[in-house]
N, C-alpha and C positions, 0 to 999 in steps of 0.2 A: 638241696634242702632235703631234710628227711620229716615225713608226715607226723605231727605232733598232736595233742589234744587240739579239738578246736577254741578259737577264742571264747570266752563268754559273751553273751549277747551283748551285754552292756557295753562292751569295748569293742564293738564289730567295726568303728569308723576309725579306730587307731590305725597309723599308718603302717605299711609293710606288706609283705606277700604271705598269704596265708595259703597253705596247701589244703583243697577241698576234697580232691579225688585225684587219682593217678594222672600226673600229667596236666592237672588243672588248678591254679593259682588264683585266689580272690585279692584283689590290689584295691582298696578304698582310697578314691581321690577326695580332695576336699571342694566344697562347694561354696560360691559367695553368695548364698542366701542364708537367712536366718532360720527358715523351718527344718531343711535337711543338712544334717552334718558332712555328707559323703555321698556318692555315689560308686558303687562296685563297678570296676572292670576286671572282666576274667581273661586270664592269659593262658592259653591253651598251647603247649610244648610238643614239638616234633623235631627232628633232625635237620630239617628244613627252615626252622624258625618259629615263629610266633603268630598265633590268629587271637585277635583281642574280641570278645564280646563287649560292644559298647567302648566309648573311649574318652569320657569326662568332658567337662566345660572347658574350653579353651582358655587358657590364662597362665601366667607363670606358677601360681600354687600346685594346680593341677598336672602342669608339665614337670616339675620337680618332683612331685610325688609318684608320678608314674615312672620316670626314670629311678628313682631310689627304688621301687618295689621291683623293677625288673632287673635292676643291680643284684638285688639279693638274690635272685634266681639264676644268675650269670649269664644276662643278656641286657640289652639297650634296644632304644627305640629304632634303630635302624636294622633289627632283626624281625620287625613286625612285616610280616608278608599281606596280611589282610585284615579287615576290621568290619565285622558284621554288628550292626547298628539295631537296635529292637525298635528304635522310634526316635524321631527326629526334635525331640526336646533338647535345648541346650546343653543340659548336663550329660546327656548320651552321645550327642552327634558331633558339637562343633569342633573338637579336638582332634577328631578324625581328619577333618580339612586341614589342620596345621601339620598332622602327622603324615598326611599325604603330600603335603607341598614339600616337607622337609626329607622325607624318606621313601616315597612313592608306593606305600603299602594300596592294594585296591579296596575301595569302601563299598559296603554292599548295605541296602536298605531296602525295608516293604515297599511295593508299589504303591500302596494306599497312601504313604506318607507324600507322594508328588505334589499335592495341591498345596500342602503348608510349606514344604520346602521351596516351591516354585515362587510363593509369596515373600518367604524369607528372603531369597534371590533378588526378585525383581520388584517388589512393593513394598518392603520392610518398614517404611515409616507411615504406612497409612493407618488409620485409627484402629485399634483392635476391635474385631468383632464382638467380643463379650461386653463391650460398654453398649452396644444397642439392646443386647440380651438382657443385663441387667436394668435399663430402662423398661424395658416391655415388661418386668416382672416386679415393679414396684420400688425398685431402688435406683433411684434418678442421683441422688447425692451420692451414693456409693460409686455409681457407674462415673460421676464426674472425678471424684478423688482417685480412683482407680486408674482411669486412664491418663491422667495427669502424671501419676507415677510411671506408667509403663512408658508414655512417651519420653519422660526424662531419662528413664533408663535407657532406652536405645538410643536416645542423642548421644549419651556419653559411652556405649559401648561400642567398641571398635571391632568386635568379632564380626567376621566376614562368613557368608555362608556361599556353599557350593552344591551342585548336585552330586550323587554318587557316581560311582562307576557302572554299578550294577544294580537294576532294580529286581527285587526277589518277589515272587508268586507263591501263593499257597501251596505247600505240598511240595516244593521245589527240595530235592536233595542236594545237599552240600557234602564235599570231601573237606573236612577242616581238620588238619594237622594227623591225617589218617583216619579221622573217624566218618562214619554215616551219619550226618546230622540233617535232621527233617525241619524245615521251615514251616509253621502253621500261623496263619493270618488270626489275630485276637484282638479286633477293634473294640473300642469302648475307651480305654484311656487316650489313646489318639486313634484316628480313623485308618492307620496303617500300621497299627503296632503288630509286632510280630513276637513269637517265642520259639525256640529253638530245643528241638527235642533231640537227647543223645540217648535212645533206649539200651544201647548195648552196655553203656557205663551207668545208665540209672538217673541221668541228670537231666533237668530242665532248666535252661537259661531262661528266666521268666520275665527280665527286664523289669518294667513297673505293672505288668499284668496281674500278678499275684506277689503282694509284698507281706511279710512275717507279721509286722507291727501295727501297720496304718492301712487305711483303705486309700487307694490310688484315685486321683482326681480324675474325672470325667469329661472329656471333651474340650479340655484346656488346650486349645492350639489355635494356630493362625485361620486355617479353615476347617472348622468343626463340622461335624456331620450333623443332620437333623436329630437323630434319636440316639445318641451315644450311650445312654444307660441300657436301652434295649439291646443294643449291640454287645455291651459289656456282659451282661446276663448271658447271651447267648455264648461268648467268648468263654466264660467261665465253666457252662455246661459243657461247651465242646471238649476243654482240657480235663474236666471232671469225668468225662466218659471215655479217655484214653487210659492206659495202665498207669498206675501211679509212679513217680519220679522222686527223685529228691530235689528239694526247692532251691535253687540258685538265683535270689532277686537281686534286684538293681540296688535296692536300700534296705538294711539289715543284714542279720547273719544267715546263715546257710541253715535251712532246716530238714526234718526228715521226710517231709510228706506235702505234696502239692496237694492232695486230695484234701487232706486235714484242714488246711489253710483256706481253701476253698468252699468247703462248708462252712466254716467260720464267716467268711464273706459273704454267702449267700444268705446266712441267718443273719446279720448285722443288716443289711438292704432289708430283708423283710421287716424286721424290727422297725426300720426308718420308713418305709412304705406304710406301717401301721401307725406309726406315730404323726405322719403326714396327715392321714385320714382324720385323726383325733383332732388335731389342730384345725384343720378345715370344718370341721364340725363344730369346732367351739368359736368359730368366726373369722378365722384367719383366711384371707381370701385371695392373697399373692404370695409369690415366693417369698418375696422378702418379709413378709409379715409371718409365715410359717417358720422360716429361718430364725427370726427374732425370737421367737418362743421356745426354741430347741437347745438342749445343751450341746456343746460343742468340744471336741478333743477328749481324752482321758479324764481330764480336769473337769470336765462339765462347765465349760466357760460359756458366759454370755456372749451372743453375736458381737453387740457393741464393745465388747472388750476385748476383740481379736484385733490383729493387723489388719490393715484395709485389704492387702492380698488374700488372706485367710478368709474375711467376710465376702469376699469375691467369689471363691471357691465354695463356699457354704451355700450363700444364694443359688449359683449355677447347679449345685448338686441337687439342691430340693426342686430347683425347676426342672431338672431332670426326672425326679422322681414324680411330680405332679404330672408330666407328660406321660410317664409309663400309667399312672393312674386312670388318666383320660382314655389312654390306648385300651386299658382292659374293661373299661365301661364302670368304673368305681367313681369317678368324679366327671364333670363336665366343665367346660371352659367356655368363655366370651371374652371378647377384647372390648374394653371400657376406655375411653379416651386414652387409647395407645397401650392399655396395661392389661395383661391377662388376669383373669379374674377366674377364680375355680369354686365350684361348689359340688355337694353330694349329687349323684346322679337320681 
């Protein structure tokens, strides 16, 4: 396949293999969720086979799309030698388990993901930790509705979880298809998220750390860390301080500059922090109350008009922003009847 013009960003999720750099193909795989159309899997080619960055969500649709994409570039899943996964969300990790069982590739994952993967393997049907978090932030009814959805989904989901073959540490150097690739820990979206830097090729395989069209969720995992937004800000600044590279994201089209998008994300969160302070000053004293006053998505939708899962992410995001504002001394918090309440300091 020869390199042609990049696909328009509006059709980034269309199936097929897009050559995005010499020897690197982007293969979008469909997802069984209404909020995201697809996840990008990157196939890196050399004479010995294929290395995948992320693997997709286990299931017939993703499996067939991956096979079709690999077929376009003259390969099949049996040619995959290893899979490096940026984080342990199902849309990135679970198909690696299926591929390993069928074809034997080595699966690599950031060490910080171990608590959540252990929970998925050994304690899968425990109540999700976000349920208690929602209740503690004034969203008891939402907590009940969301937990019921999660429990029902997991009861019907046949996906099996396993540990990776290799746990990756920060600054680990990998040889992937003849390339020298550096692992950098970027916690926030999940506690063990990693990105992969290929400076010689000018590429950053960014996973969900930096996305071109949306802001990633924060701390939405089986074993969340205590301060995910603080970690996310630190991770954004870490990558911003490194030389700029092309952005190869997990959702959305390839973009020319990681730095440009990080600047936009930081500016977005600065505005969000200011909006949160404004709403607390106006009398919204819980994360749920603040979230209910703010617009969501590009359509500026009210919280109550979002799907339950999106409402959950919204309240968790505001809770994380409130915690940052407490840490910086802008707000104070107190627990009243089991609910965190906030006020100006």
